[in-house]
TORKOL-4160 file (C-alpha; in steps of 0.2 Angstrom, whole numbers, padded with zeros to 4 digits, m for minus):
475
<pt num="1" X="0000" Y="0000" Z="0001"/>
<pt num="2" X="0005" Y="0018" Z="m0002"/>
<pt num="3" X="0012" Y="0027" Z="0012"/>
<pt num="4" X="0015" Y="0045" Z="0016"/>
<pt num="5" X="0030" Y="0054" Z="0021"/>
<pt num="6" X="0034" Y="0067" Z="0029"/>
<pt num="7" X="0050" Y="0078" Z="0023"/>
<pt num="8" X="0054" Y="0092" Z="0038"/>
<pt num="9" X="0064" Y="0105" Z="0034"/>
<pt num="10" X="0082" Y="0098" Z="0035"/>
<pt num="11" X="0096" Y="0108" Z="0044"/>
<pt num="12" X="0105" Y="0115" Z="0030"/>
<pt num="13" X="0121" Y="0117" Z="0041"/>
<pt num="14" X="0132" Y="0130" Z="0050"/>
<pt num="15" X="0121" Y="0132" Z="0066"/>
<pt num="16" X="0103" Y="0138" Z="0054"/>
<pt num="17" X="0089" Y="0136" Z="0063"/>
<pt num="18" X="0075" Y="0144" Z="0050"/>
<pt num="19" X="0073" Y="0147" Z="0033"/>
<pt num="20" X="0061" Y="0158" Z="0022"/>
<pt num="21" X="0051" Y="0148" Z="0009"/>
<pt num="22" X="0056" Y="0159" Z="m0007"/>
<pt num="23" X="0048" Y="0148" Z="m0022"/>
<pt num="24" X="0038" Y="0130" Z="m0021"/>
<pt num="25" X="0046" Y="0120" Z="m0036"/>
<pt num="26" X="0032" Y="0107" Z="m0037"/>
<pt num="27" X="0012" Y="0105" Z="m0035"/>
<pt num="28" X="0002" Y="0096" Z="m0025"/>
<pt num="29" X="m0001" Y="0080" Z="m0036"/>
<pt num="30" X="0015" Y="0083" Z="m0043"/>
<pt num="31" X="0027" Y="0067" Z="m0045"/>
<pt num="32" X="0047" Y="0069" Z="m0040"/>
<pt num="33" X="0059" Y="0057" Z="m0039"/>
<pt num="34" X="0072" Y="0055" Z="m0026"/>
<pt num="35" X="0085" Y="0070" Z="m0022"/>
<pt num="36" X="0076" Y="0081" Z="m0035"/>
<pt num="37" X="0075" Y="0100" Z="m0029"/>
<pt num="38" X="0055" Y="0102" Z="m0022"/>
<pt num="39" X="0058" Y="0121" Z="m0014"/>
<pt num="40" X="0068" Y="0135" Z="m0014"/>
<pt num="41" X="0071" Y="0143" Z="0003"/>
<pt num="42" X="0082" Y="0158" Z="0010"/>
<pt num="43" X="0094" Y="0155" Z="0023"/>
<pt num="44" X="0101" Y="0168" Z="0034"/>
<pt num="45" X="0117" Y="0165" Z="0023"/>
<pt num="46" X="0112" Y="0160" Z="0005"/>
<pt num="47" X="0098" Y="0153" Z="m0005"/>
<pt num="48" X="0097" Y="0136" Z="m0008"/>
<pt num="49" X="0086" Y="0122" Z="m0016"/>
<pt num="50" X="0082" Y="0109" Z="m0005"/>
<pt num="51" X="0080" Y="0091" Z="m0013"/>
<pt num="52" X="0068" Y="0078" Z="m0007"/>
<pt num="53" X="0073" Y="0063" Z="0001"/>
<pt num="54" X="0060" Y="0051" Z="m0007"/>
<pt num="55" X="0052" Y="0048" Z="m0024"/>
<pt num="56" X="0032" Y="0048" Z="m0025"/>
<pt num="57" X="0015" Y="0062" Z="m0027"/>
<pt num="58" X="0018" Y="0075" Z="m0018"/>
<pt num="59" X="0000" Y="0076" Z="m0006"/>
<pt num="60" X="0004" Y="0092" Z="0005"/>
<pt num="61" X="0015" Y="0105" Z="0005"/>
<pt num="62" X="0018" Y="0117" Z="0021"/>
<pt num="63" X="0017" Y="0137" Z="0021"/>
<pt num="64" X="0017" Y="0149" Z="0007"/>
<pt num="65" X="0029" Y="0158" Z="0000"/>
<pt num="66" X="0037" Y="0171" Z="0012"/>
<pt num="67" X="0035" Y="0159" Z="0025"/>
<pt num="68" X="0047" Y="0156" Z="0040"/>
<pt num="69" X="0049" Y="0139" Z="0044"/>
<pt num="70" X="0061" Y="0132" Z="0058"/>
<pt num="71" X="0072" Y="0117" Z="0056"/>
<pt num="72" X="0064" Y="0101" Z="0060"/>
<pt num="73" X="0046" Y="0108" Z="0054"/>
<pt num="74" X="0037" Y="0100" Z="0040"/>
<pt num="75" X="0041" Y="0107" Z="0020"/>
<pt num="76" X="0029" Y="0093" Z="0012"/>
<pt num="77" X="0022" Y="0077" Z="0011"/>
<pt num="78" X="0026" Y="0063" Z="m0003"/>
<pt num="79" X="0013" Y="0046" Z="m0005"/>
<pt num="80" X="0027" Y="0033" Z="m0011"/>
<pt num="81" X="0025" Y="0015" Z="m0015"/>
<pt num="82" X="0012" Y="0007" Z="m0025"/>
<pt num="83" X="m0006" Y="0007" Z="m0021"/>
<pt num="84" X="m0013" Y="m0011" Z="m0014"/>
<pt num="85" X="m0024" Y="m0022" Z="m0026"/>
<pt num="86" X="m0034" Y="m0033" Z="m0015"/>
<pt num="87" X="m0045" Y="m0018" Z="m0005"/>
<pt num="88" X="m0044" Y="m0001" Z="0003"/>
<pt num="89" X="m0030" Y="0006" Z="0013"/>
<pt num="90" X="m0039" Y="0000" Z="0030"/>
<pt num="91" X="m0037" Y="m0019" Z="0026"/>
<pt num="92" X="m0018" Y="m0016" Z="0032"/>
<pt num="93" X="m0015" Y="m0028" Z="0047"/>
<pt num="94" X="m0009" Y="m0022" Z="0061"/>
<pt num="95" X="0010" Y="m0027" Z="0058"/>
<pt num="96" X="0009" Y="m0018" Z="0045"/>
<pt num="97" X="0004" Y="m0002" Z="0054"/>
<pt num="98" X="0015" Y="m0004" Z="0066"/>
<pt num="99" X="0029" Y="m0006" Z="0058"/>
<pt num="100" X="0024" Y="0008" Z="0046"/>
<pt num="101" X="0035" Y="m0003" Z="0029"/>
<pt num="102" X="0028" Y="m0015" Z="0020"/>
<pt num="103" X="0036" Y="m0022" Z="0004"/>
<pt num="104" X="0025" Y="m0010" Z="m0008"/>
<pt num="105" X="0031" Y="0005" Z="0007"/>
<pt num="106" X="0051" Y="0003" Z="0005"/>
<pt num="107" X="0056" Y="0019" Z="m0002"/>
<pt num="108" X="0073" Y="0021" Z="m0012"/>
<pt num="109" X="0088" Y="0028" Z="m0003"/>
<pt num="110" X="0093" Y="0046" Z="m0006"/>
<pt num="111" X="0111" Y="0050" Z="m0011"/>
<pt num="112" X="0108" Y="0067" Z="m0007"/>
<pt num="113" X="0113" Y="0066" Z="0013"/>
<pt num="114" X="0102" Y="0080" Z="0023"/>
<pt num="115" X="0107" Y="0084" Z="0042"/>
<pt num="116" X="0092" Y="0071" Z="0049"/>
<pt num="117" X="0090" Y="0061" Z="0035"/>
<pt num="118" X="0098" Y="0046" Z="0031"/>
<pt num="119" X="0102" Y="0039" Z="0012"/>
<pt num="120" X="0090" Y="0023" Z="0014"/>
<pt num="121" X="0077" Y="0022" Z="0029"/>
<pt num="122" X="0063" Y="0031" Z="0029"/>
<pt num="123" X="0057" Y="0041" Z="0046"/>
<pt num="124" X="0049" Y="0035" Z="0059"/>
<pt num="125" X="0032" Y="0045" Z="0056"/>
<pt num="126" X="0021" Y="0041" Z="0044"/>
<pt num="127" X="0004" Y="0045" Z="0039"/>
<pt num="128" X="m0008" Y="0035" Z="0025"/>
<pt num="129" X="m0013" Y="0043" Z="0008"/>
<pt num="130" X="m0032" Y="0038" Z="0015"/>
<pt num="131" X="m0035" Y="0041" Z="0035"/>
<pt num="132" X="m0045" Y="0026" Z="0041"/>
<pt num="133" X="m0061" Y="0029" Z="0050"/>
<pt num="134" X="m0051" Y="0023" Z="0065"/>
<pt num="135" X="m0041" Y="0039" Z="0064"/>
<pt num="136" X="m0052" Y="0049" Z="0075"/>
<pt num="137" X="m0052" Y="0034" Z="0089"/>
<pt num="138" X="m0032" Y="0034" Z="0089"/>
<pt num="139" X="m0031" Y="0052" Z="0091"/>
<pt num="140" X="m0044" Y="0052" Z="0106"/>
<pt num="141" X="m0033" Y="0037" Z="0115"/>
<pt num="142" X="m0022" Y="0050" Z="0122"/>
<pt num="143" X="m0034" Y="0060" Z="0127"/>
<pt num="144" X="m0025" Y="0063" Z="0144"/>
<pt num="145" X="m0014" Y="0076" Z="0136"/>
<pt num="146" X="m0024" Y="0090" Z="0136"/>
<pt num="147" X="m0009" Y="0096" Z="0141"/>
<pt num="148" X="m0003" Y="0098" Z="0123"/>
<pt num="149" X="m0005" Y="0116" Z="0126"/>
<pt num="150" X="0007" Y="0113" Z="0139"/>
<pt num="151" X="0020" Y="0110" Z="0124"/>
<pt num="152" X="0021" Y="0128" Z="0122"/>
<pt num="153" X="0040" Y="0127" Z="0132"/>
<pt num="154" X="0040" Y="0111" Z="0123"/>
<pt num="155" X="0034" Y="0111" Z="0105"/>
<pt num="156" X="0042" Y="0094" Z="0099"/>
<pt num="157" X="0032" Y="0086" Z="0111"/>
<pt num="158" X="0015" Y="0090" Z="0105"/>
<pt num="159" X="0020" Y="0088" Z="0084"/>
<pt num="160" X="0017" Y="0068" Z="0085"/>
<pt num="161" X="m0001" Y="0072" Z="0089"/>
<pt num="162" X="m0005" Y="0088" Z="0079"/>
<pt num="163" X="m0005" Y="0080" Z="0063"/>
<pt num="164" X="m0020" Y="0066" Z="0065"/>
<pt num="165" X="m0031" Y="0078" Z="0077"/>
<pt num="166" X="m0033" Y="0092" Z="0065"/>
<pt num="167" X="m0051" Y="0093" Z="0066"/>
<pt num="168" X="m0059" Y="0110" Z="0062"/>
<pt num="169" X="m0074" Y="0111" Z="0077"/>
<pt num="170" X="m0060" Y="0102" Z="0092"/>
<pt num="171" X="m0059" Y="0118" Z="0100"/>
<pt num="172" X="m0052" Y="0105" Z="0115"/>
<pt num="173" X="m0040" Y="0096" Z="0106"/>
<pt num="174" X="m0022" Y="0101" Z="0100"/>
<pt num="175" X="m0021" Y="0116" Z="0090"/>
<pt num="176" X="m0016" Y="0112" Z="0071"/>
<pt num="177" X="0002" Y="0122" Z="0075"/>
<pt num="178" X="0018" Y="0116" Z="0069"/>
<pt num="179" X="0029" Y="0130" Z="0071"/>
<pt num="180" X="0036" Y="0135" Z="0088"/>
<pt num="181" X="0038" Y="0151" Z="0079"/>
<pt num="182" X="0019" Y="0154" Z="0076"/>
<pt num="183" X="0016" Y="0147" Z="0095"/>
<pt num="184" X="0027" Y="0161" Z="0100"/>
<pt num="185" X="0021" Y="0173" Z="0090"/>
<pt num="186" X="0004" Y="0173" Z="0097"/>
<pt num="187" X="0009" Y="0169" Z="0117"/>
<pt num="188" X="0018" Y="0185" Z="0115"/>
<pt num="189" X="0004" Y="0195" Z="0108"/>
<pt num="190" X="m0010" Y="0186" Z="0121"/>
<pt num="191" X="m0019" Y="0177" Z="0106"/>
<pt num="192" X="m0027" Y="0160" Z="0108"/>
<pt num="193" X="m0025" Y="0150" Z="0093"/>
<pt num="194" X="m0040" Y="0140" Z="0096"/>
<pt num="195" X="m0051" Y="0153" Z="0091"/>
<pt num="196" X="m0040" Y="0155" Z="0074"/>
<pt num="197" X="m0044" Y="0146" Z="0057"/>
<pt num="198" X="m0029" Y="0141" Z="0049"/>
<pt num="199" X="m0027" Y="0143" Z="0030"/>
<pt num="200" X="m0013" Y="0130" Z="0029"/>
<pt num="201" X="m0016" Y="0113" Z="0022"/>
<pt num="202" X="m0031" Y="0105" Z="0035"/>
<pt num="203" X="m0032" Y="0120" Z="0044"/>
<pt num="204" X="m0016" Y="0124" Z="0046"/>
<pt num="205" X="m0010" Y="0138" Z="0058"/>
<pt num="206" X="0002" Y="0149" Z="0047"/>
<pt num="207" X="0012" Y="0163" Z="0055"/>
<pt num="208" X="0004" Y="0174" Z="0040"/>
<pt num="209" X="m0012" Y="0169" Z="0050"/>
<pt num="210" X="m0006" Y="0177" Z="0066"/>
<pt num="211" X="0000" Y="0192" Z="0058"/>
<pt num="212" X="m0017" Y="0195" Z="0049"/>
<pt num="213" X="m0025" Y="0193" Z="0066"/>
<pt num="214" X="m0013" Y="0205" Z="0074"/>
<pt num="215" X="m0016" Y="0218" Z="0059"/>
<pt num="216" X="m0034" Y="0216" Z="0061"/>
<pt num="217" X="m0033" Y="0217" Z="0080"/>
<pt num="218" X="m0024" Y="0233" Z="0078"/>
<pt num="219" X="m0036" Y="0242" Z="0068"/>
<pt num="220" X="m0049" Y="0238" Z="0079"/>
<pt num="221" X="m0038" Y="0244" Z="0093"/>
<pt num="222" X="m0041" Y="0229" Z="0102"/>
<pt num="223" X="m0022" Y="0222" Z="0099"/>
<pt num="224" X="m0021" Y="0208" Z="0114"/>
<pt num="225" X="m0008" Y="0211" Z="0128"/>
<pt num="226" X="m0011" Y="0198" Z="0143"/>
<pt num="227" X="m0004" Y="0206" Z="0160"/>
<pt num="228" X="0005" Y="0188" Z="0163"/>
<pt num="229" X="0018" Y="0189" Z="0150"/>
<pt num="230" X="0032" Y="0197" Z="0158"/>
<pt num="231" X="0043" Y="0192" Z="0142"/>
<pt num="232" X="0032" Y="0202" Z="0129"/>
<pt num="233" X="0045" Y="0212" Z="0122"/>
<pt num="234" X="0029" Y="0225" Z="0114"/>
<pt num="235" X="0025" Y="0238" Z="0125"/>
<pt num="236" X="0006" Y="0247" Z="0124"/>
<pt num="237" X="0013" Y="0264" Z="0121"/>
<pt num="238" X="0025" Y="0256" Z="0106"/>
<pt num="239" X="0013" Y="0260" Z="0088"/>
<pt num="240" X="0009" Y="0242" Z="0081"/>
<pt num="241" X="0018" Y="0236" Z="0067"/>
<pt num="242" X="0004" Y="0240" Z="0055"/>
<pt num="243" X="m0003" Y="0255" Z="0063"/>
<pt num="244" X="0013" Y="0265" Z="0068"/>
<pt num="245" X="0014" Y="0284" Z="0070"/>
<pt num="246" X="0013" Y="0291" Z="0054"/>
<pt num="247" X="0029" Y="0290" Z="0044"/>
<pt num="248" X="0036" Y="0276" Z="0055"/>
<pt num="249" X="0042" Y="0260" Z="0047"/>
<pt num="250" X="0045" Y="0244" Z="0053"/>
<pt num="251" X="0058" Y="0233" Z="0045"/>
<pt num="252" X="0059" Y="0215" Z="0050"/>
<pt num="253" X="0076" Y="0210" Z="0057"/>
<pt num="254" X="0077" Y="0194" Z="0049"/>
<pt num="255" X="0087" Y="0185" Z="0034"/>
<pt num="256" X="0103" Y="0191" Z="0030"/>
<pt num="257" X="0099" Y="0208" Z="0040"/>
<pt num="258" X="0094" Y="0198" Z="0056"/>
<pt num="259" X="0111" Y="0187" Z="0055"/>
<pt num="260" X="0123" Y="0201" Z="0054"/>
<pt num="261" X="0113" Y="0210" Z="0067"/>
<pt num="262" X="0116" Y="0196" Z="0079"/>
<pt num="263" X="0134" Y="0195" Z="0073"/>
<pt num="264" X="0139" Y="0213" Z="0077"/>
<pt num="265" X="0130" Y="0213" Z="0093"/>
<pt num="266" X="0139" Y="0197" Z="0100"/>
<pt num="267" X="0154" Y="0204" Z="0094"/>
<pt num="268" X="0150" Y="0221" Z="0102"/>
<pt num="269" X="0146" Y="0210" Z="0117"/>
<pt num="270" X="0160" Y="0199" Z="0119"/>
<pt num="271" X="0175" Y="0205" Z="0109"/>
<pt num="272" X="0186" Y="0219" Z="0119"/>
<pt num="273" X="0193" Y="0227" Z="0103"/>
<pt num="274" X="0204" Y="0243" Z="0098"/>
<pt num="275" X="0207" Y="0250" Z="0084"/>
<pt num="276" X="0225" Y="0258" Z="0075"/>
<pt num="277" X="0228" Y="0265" Z="0060"/>
<pt num="278" X="0239" Y="0271" Z="0047"/>
<pt num="279" X="0242" Y="0281" Z="0032"/>
<pt num="280" X="0253" Y="0274" Z="0017"/>
<pt num="281" X="0259" Y="0278" Z="0000"/>
<pt num="282" X="0251" Y="0267" Z="m0011"/>
<pt num="283" X="0260" Y="0275" Z="m0028"/>
<pt num="284" X="0273" Y="0260" Z="m0028"/>
<pt num="285" X="0258" Y="0247" Z="m0026"/>
<pt num="286" X="0250" Y="0253" Z="m0039"/>
<pt num="287" X="0264" Y="0255" Z="m0052"/>
<pt num="288" X="0267" Y="0236" Z="m0046"/>
<pt num="289" X="0251" Y="0230" Z="m0052"/>
<pt num="290" X="0249" Y="0242" Z="m0066"/>
<pt num="291" X="0266" Y="0233" Z="m0071"/>
<pt num="292" X="0259" Y="0218" Z="m0068"/>
<pt num="293" X="0244" Y="0219" Z="m0080"/>
<pt num="294" X="0254" Y="0227" Z="m0092"/>
<pt num="295" X="0265" Y="0208" Z="m0094"/>
<pt num="296" X="0249" Y="0201" Z="m0100"/>
<pt num="297" X="0239" Y="0187" Z="m0093"/>
<pt num="298" X="0225" Y="0189" Z="m0083"/>
<pt num="299" X="0222" Y="0206" Z="m0073"/>
<pt num="300" X="0228" Y="0206" Z="m0054"/>
<pt num="301" X="0216" Y="0217" Z="m0044"/>
<pt num="302" X="0222" Y="0228" Z="m0030"/>
<pt num="303" X="0211" Y="0215" Z="m0017"/>
<pt num="304" X="0221" Y="0203" Z="m0021"/>
<pt num="305" X="0239" Y="0212" Z="m0017"/>
<pt num="306" X="0232" Y="0216" Z="m0001"/>
<pt num="307" X="0226" Y="0198" Z="0002"/>
<pt num="308" X="0243" Y="0193" Z="m0001"/>
<pt num="309" X="0252" Y="0207" Z="0010"/>
<pt num="310" X="0239" Y="0202" Z="0025"/>
<pt num="311" X="0244" Y="0183" Z="0022"/>
<pt num="312" X="0263" Y="0187" Z="0024"/>
<pt num="313" X="0259" Y="0199" Z="0038"/>
<pt num="314" X="0249" Y="0185" Z="0047"/>
<pt num="315" X="0264" Y="0172" Z="0045"/>
<pt num="316" X="0275" Y="0187" Z="0055"/>
<pt num="317" X="0262" Y="0188" Z="0068"/>
<pt num="318" X="0249" Y="0172" Z="0069"/>
<pt num="319" X="0243" Y="0179" Z="0086"/>
<pt num="320" X="0231" Y="0189" Z="0075"/>
<pt num="321" X="0225" Y="0173" Z="0065"/>
<pt num="322" X="0216" Y="0167" Z="0079"/>
<pt num="323" X="0201" Y="0166" Z="0089"/>
<pt num="324" X="0194" Y="0165" Z="0109"/>
<pt num="325" X="0186" Y="0149" Z="0116"/>
<pt num="326" X="0178" Y="0156" Z="0133"/>
<pt num="327" X="0171" Y="0144" Z="0138"/>
<pt num="328" X="0189" Y="0135" Z="0139"/>
<pt num="329" X="0198" Y="0152" Z="0142"/>
<pt num="330" X="0210" Y="0147" Z="0128"/>
<pt num="331" X="0216" Y="0156" Z="0113"/>
<pt num="332" X="0214" Y="0147" Z="0095"/>
<pt num="333" X="0228" Y="0151" Z="0085"/>
<pt num="334" X="0227" Y="0144" Z="0066"/>
<pt num="335" X="0241" Y="0139" Z="0055"/>
<pt num="336" X="0231" Y="0142" Z="0038"/>
<pt num="337" X="0224" Y="0157" Z="0033"/>
<pt num="338" X="0203" Y="0157" Z="0027"/>
<pt num="339" X="0203" Y="0176" Z="0022"/>
<pt num="340" X="0185" Y="0183" Z="0022"/>
<pt num="341" X="0183" Y="0199" Z="0012"/>
<pt num="342" X="0167" Y="0209" Z="0016"/>
<pt num="343" X="0155" Y="0211" Z="0000"/>
<pt num="344" X="0139" Y="0220" Z="m0003"/>
<pt num="345" X="0128" Y="0213" Z="m0011"/>
<pt num="346" X="0106" Y="0216" Z="m0014"/>
<pt num="347" X="0103" Y="0207" Z="0001"/>
<pt num="348" X="0111" Y="0214" Z="0012"/>
<pt num="349" X="0131" Y="0212" Z="0019"/>
<pt num="350" X="0139" Y="0193" Z="0016"/>
<pt num="351" X="0159" Y="0187" Z="0020"/>
<pt num="352" X="0164" Y="0176" Z="0009"/>
<pt num="353" X="0178" Y="0165" Z="0013"/>
<pt num="354" X="0193" Y="0161" Z="0004"/>
<pt num="355" X="0198" Y="0144" Z="0007"/>
<pt num="356" X="0220" Y="0142" Z="0011"/>
<pt num="357" X="0224" Y="0160" Z="0005"/>
<pt num="358" X="0240" Y="0158" Z="0013"/>
<pt num="359" X="0245" Y="0145" Z="m0001"/>
<pt num="360" X="0238" Y="0158" Z="m0016"/>
<pt num="361" X="0247" Y="0170" Z="m0026"/>
<pt num="362" X="0240" Y="0185" Z="m0034"/>
<pt num="363" X="0233" Y="0175" Z="m0050"/>
<pt num="364" X="0224" Y="0162" Z="m0040"/>
<pt num="365" X="0218" Y="0176" Z="m0025"/>
<pt num="366" X="0210" Y="0187" Z="m0039"/>
<pt num="367" X="0200" Y="0172" Z="m0047"/>
<pt num="368" X="0192" Y="0167" Z="m0032"/>
<pt num="369" X="0189" Y="0184" Z="m0027"/>
<pt num="370" X="0180" Y="0185" Z="m0045"/>
<pt num="371" X="0170" Y="0170" Z="m0042"/>
<pt num="372" X="0163" Y="0172" Z="m0025"/>
<pt num="373" X="0158" Y="0191" Z="m0028"/>
<pt num="374" X="0147" Y="0185" Z="m0043"/>
<pt num="375" X="0140" Y="0170" Z="m0032"/>
<pt num="376" X="0136" Y="0182" Z="m0019"/>
<pt num="377" X="0126" Y="0195" Z="m0030"/>
<pt num="378" X="0119" Y="0181" Z="m0037"/>
<pt num="379" X="0116" Y="0173" Z="m0021"/>
<pt num="380" X="0122" Y="0156" Z="m0025"/>
<pt num="381" X="0137" Y="0156" Z="m0011"/>
<pt num="382" X="0134" Y="0140" Z="0000"/>
<pt num="383" X="0135" Y="0139" Z="0017"/>
<pt num="384" X="0152" Y="0134" Z="0015"/>
<pt num="385" X="0158" Y="0148" Z="0007"/>
<pt num="386" X="0151" Y="0159" Z="0020"/>
<pt num="387" X="0157" Y="0151" Z="0036"/>
<pt num="388" X="0175" Y="0145" Z="0042"/>
<pt num="389" X="0185" Y="0162" Z="0041"/>
<pt num="390" X="0199" Y="0166" Z="0053"/>
<pt num="391" X="0204" Y="0184" Z="0046"/>
<pt num="392" X="0194" Y="0196" Z="0037"/>
<pt num="393" X="0200" Y="0211" Z="0023"/>
<pt num="394" X="0186" Y="0226" Z="0021"/>
<pt num="395" X="0188" Y="0237" Z="0009"/>
<pt num="396" X="0180" Y="0250" Z="0012"/>
<pt num="397" X="0187" Y="0263" Z="0001"/>
<pt num="398" X="0174" Y="0255" Z="m0015"/>
<pt num="399" X="0161" Y="0268" Z="m0005"/>
<pt num="400" X="0172" Y="0281" Z="m0007"/>
<pt num="401" X="0176" Y="0283" Z="0011"/>
<pt num="402" X="0195" Y="0285" Z="0020"/>
<pt num="403" X="0194" Y="0276" Z="0036"/>
<pt num="404" X="0182" Y="0267" Z="0047"/>
<pt num="405" X="0185" Y="0257" Z="0063"/>
<pt num="406" X="0176" Y="0241" Z="0058"/>
<pt num="407" X="0167" Y="0230" Z="0070"/>
<pt num="408" X="0177" Y="0212" Z="0069"/>
<pt num="409" X="0169" Y="0198" Z="0061"/>
<pt num="410" X="0165" Y="0186" Z="0075"/>
<pt num="411" X="0173" Y="0175" Z="0081"/>
<pt num="412" X="0189" Y="0179" Z="0071"/>
<pt num="413" X="0200" Y="0190" Z="0081"/>
<pt num="414" X="0204" Y="0205" Z="0068"/>
<pt num="415" X="0200" Y="0213" Z="0053"/>
<pt num="416" X="0210" Y="0225" Z="0042"/>
<pt num="417" X="0201" Y="0239" Z="0035"/>
<pt num="418" X="0207" Y="0247" Z="0021"/>
<pt num="419" X="0201" Y="0264" Z="0013"/>
<pt num="420" X="0200" Y="0274" Z="m0005"/>
<pt num="421" X="0217" Y="0276" Z="m0013"/>
<pt num="422" X="0217" Y="0294" Z="m0020"/>
<pt num="423" X="0229" Y="0306" Z="m0024"/>
<pt num="424" X="0236" Y="0317" Z="m0008"/>
<pt num="425" X="0250" Y="0328" Z="m0005"/>
<pt num="426" X="0264" Y="0319" Z="0004"/>
<pt num="427" X="0282" Y="0321" Z="0007"/>
<pt num="428" X="0293" Y="0309" Z="m0001"/>
<pt num="429" X="0309" Y="0307" Z="m0002"/>
<pt num="430" X="0311" Y="0327" Z="0007"/>
<pt num="431" X="0301" Y="0335" Z="m0004"/>
<pt num="432" X="0283" Y="0339" Z="m0006"/>
<pt num="433" X="0274" Y="0328" Z="m0018"/>
<pt num="434" X="0258" Y="0322" Z="m0025"/>
<pt num="435" X="0257" Y="0303" Z="m0020"/>
<pt num="436" X="0242" Y="0289" Z="m0020"/>
<pt num="437" X="0238" Y="0289" Z="m0001"/>
<pt num="438" X="0229" Y="0275" Z="0006"/>
<pt num="439" X="0221" Y="0273" Z="0024"/>
<pt num="440" X="0222" Y="0258" Z="0034"/>
<pt num="441" X="0214" Y="0251" Z="0049"/>
<pt num="442" X="0217" Y="0239" Z="0060"/>
<pt num="443" X="0203" Y="0231" Z="0074"/>
<pt num="444" X="0208" Y="0217" Z="0083"/>
<pt num="445" X="0202" Y="0208" Z="0098"/>
<pt num="446" X="0214" Y="0213" Z="0112"/>
<pt num="447" X="0210" Y="0198" Z="0122"/>
<pt num="448" X="0223" Y="0189" Z="0110"/>
<pt num="449" X="0238" Y="0200" Z="0110"/>
<pt num="450" X="0244" Y="0217" Z="0115"/>
<pt num="451" X="0246" Y="0233" Z="0106"/>
<pt num="452" X="0264" Y="0230" Z="0099"/>
<pt num="453" X="0260" Y="0214" Z="0090"/>
<pt num="454" X="0243" Y="0224" Z="0083"/>
<pt num="455" X="0256" Y="0240" Z="0078"/>
<pt num="456" X="0267" Y="0228" Z="0072"/>
<pt num="457" X="0256" Y="0219" Z="0060"/>
<pt num="458" X="0251" Y="0235" Z="0055"/>
<pt num="459" X="0266" Y="0243" Z="0051"/>
<pt num="460" X="0274" Y="0229" Z="0041"/>
<pt num="461" X="0258" Y="0228" Z="0028"/>
<pt num="462" X="0259" Y="0246" Z="0028"/>
<pt num="463" X="0278" Y="0245" Z="0022"/>
<pt num="464" X="0272" Y="0231" Z="0011"/>
<pt num="465" X="0260" Y="0245" Z="0002"/>
<pt num="466" X="0274" Y="0259" Z="0002"/>
<pt num="467" X="0287" Y="0247" Z="m0005"/>
<pt num="468" X="0278" Y="0229" Z="m0012"/>
<pt num="469" X="0299" Y="0223" Z="m0015"/>
<pt num="470" X="0296" Y="0222" Z="0004"/>
<pt num="471" X="0287" Y="0204" Z="m0001"/>
<pt num="472" X="0301" Y="0196" Z="m0009"/>
<pt num="473" X="0310" Y="0191" Z="0006"/>
<pt num="474" X="0295" Y="0177" Z="0010"/>
<pt num="475" X="0289" Y="0175" Z="m0009"/>
């Protein structure tokens, strides 16, 4: 007999806890193959096509486009296996229902390993294509737990009973909500989910339903807040998101913007940072680059030359290629340099990482910077492209500014900032001349080193910018 398998949003890696549905790639009733992409989601770090580990017919989708789902929430259900020829699905024996796998219900393994999904075995939680008449009785068997609402603190405990017990008139039954985020949003705003009708499959209450109810309540001047909610962030005198004061716009901190906000706040909270800076004459560096490009071959970027200087400086001052393990109270130094660089995109600021930058020459660095920048603009960076950095290079000069005091990219220990390179008066060989001048700034975690180390690093970088031949000593 055919079985319906539930595919939950997998852990897409690197500690991501939620994702927003951007575009469904399949409709209910479509036939999908194993590992076929079924939905495009946007995490806090990248756009990802999520493949389904099951092959069969899509029977339900959970969440409209624009809905934010937590990891572990159902994405869709797929009917797999052949329908039984002898009779209706109700004739399945107890052994079949308990085991959840008959000969026809065995699923093809997925070669695409997702966190939480193996490559051959289906998950334990299953539903039939056509629920039997006994399903309500089964749902009522654990009737003792109207303790499902107690699952506010433990949302996962109530999930197994939520699927079979979705009946619109059951006020006393489990609330048809899957997402803990939806429960929390309703709880913080004093909404009773039992009084709401969901717009999702089988009456499932979505985040959009709660937000619509809040907007409707705000428009009528009766937005619910309960006195017993000490953790509620909204206050009675704060303007509602949809009905605020004239000229006030509320922008949700989510996606990349939310991740950046969390990371910068954590950096400012945990890292005692300090900044030092110096002006440098970049005339010789620009002449060196021009000579390289005039010799033919791929053009070398200024960013690649600065990155090469960074890796040489980190070899001399390895204290800055590190992070702090606060739990163990240890400084962790890294032998390899994985160099992040700040890139501004339409989706926000991202920091792609060039792996093993210390092993690359200027041509290789230029090519990798170009590849990652294009992927960032197209929104196709993977979580692996955005994590694992040990030091960051921030070329804010592209915005036409001279200096900045950048915030360290947690959990790294330092960031080199580079301003614009512009003609300025400069004393050169005892005479006033017009030279190409750049301001360099280093923000560093004062726990990993003292000012002497940071100053030595920055001075070496400035010397290499002013006299690129200095690098010949280490090439």
